[in-house]
N, C-alpha and C positions, 0 to 999 in steps of 0.2 A: 486830110491825108492820114493814112494809116501809119501805125508805128513801123511796120515793115517798110513802107515807102520812105519814111524819114531815115531809117537805118541805111537803106540802099543808096539814098542820096549822099549820105556821109561816106559810105564805103566807096562810092564812085568818085567823090571829090573831097577827100579828107583834108587836103591843103587849105580849103576855104571854110572848113567847119570850125566853129569856135568851141573852145573847151566848155563853155556854158551850155551849148546845144548838145554836146556829147554827154555831159552830166545829166541834162534833162532826160535824154533818152535812157541812160543807164538807170536813173531813178525810176523810170517806168518799167524797166526790165527786172530790177532787183526783186520785187515781190513774187515774181514768177518762178524763181529758182526753187527746186524741191528741197534743197539743203540750206538751212539757215546759216551755216558756216560760210557758204559761198557768198551769201548776201552781206554778211558781216565783213568778210575779207574785202569784197568789192567796195563797201562803204569806207573802209580804212584806206584803201588805195586812192579813192576819190578825194578823201579829206587831205591826204598828203599832197596831192596835186593842187588842190585848192589853196593850200597853205603856201605854196611856192609863189614867189613874187615875180619870177622871170617868165614872161609869156612864152618864149621859145621853149623853155624847159617844160612848161605845162603841156604844150603841144606835143613835144617828144614823148612825155609820159602818157599822154592820152592815147597815143598810137599803140601802146602796150595793152590798152583796154579793148581794142577792136575785136579780139576773139569773143568777147561777150556778145557783140553784135552778131557775129557769125553763128554763135550758139542759138540765139533767138531766131534768126532766119531759118536755121536748120531744124527748128522745133524743140529747142531746149533739150 
């Protein structure tokens, strides 16, 4: 399954996506950004979410990262 297919599955059914799966996809997208600052910013956001102990809070914060999926699908 391609990365784009995985992204579309999560975008279509976000409620059933795990934070771990979202992070896995984001880690595949990060190296593709043309600006290193964007990758570093994304890494910081991901680390903050991973450090959270509340699973519902993780899910809520992951939703804020979905624009990165949109950027990938639209061609970065």
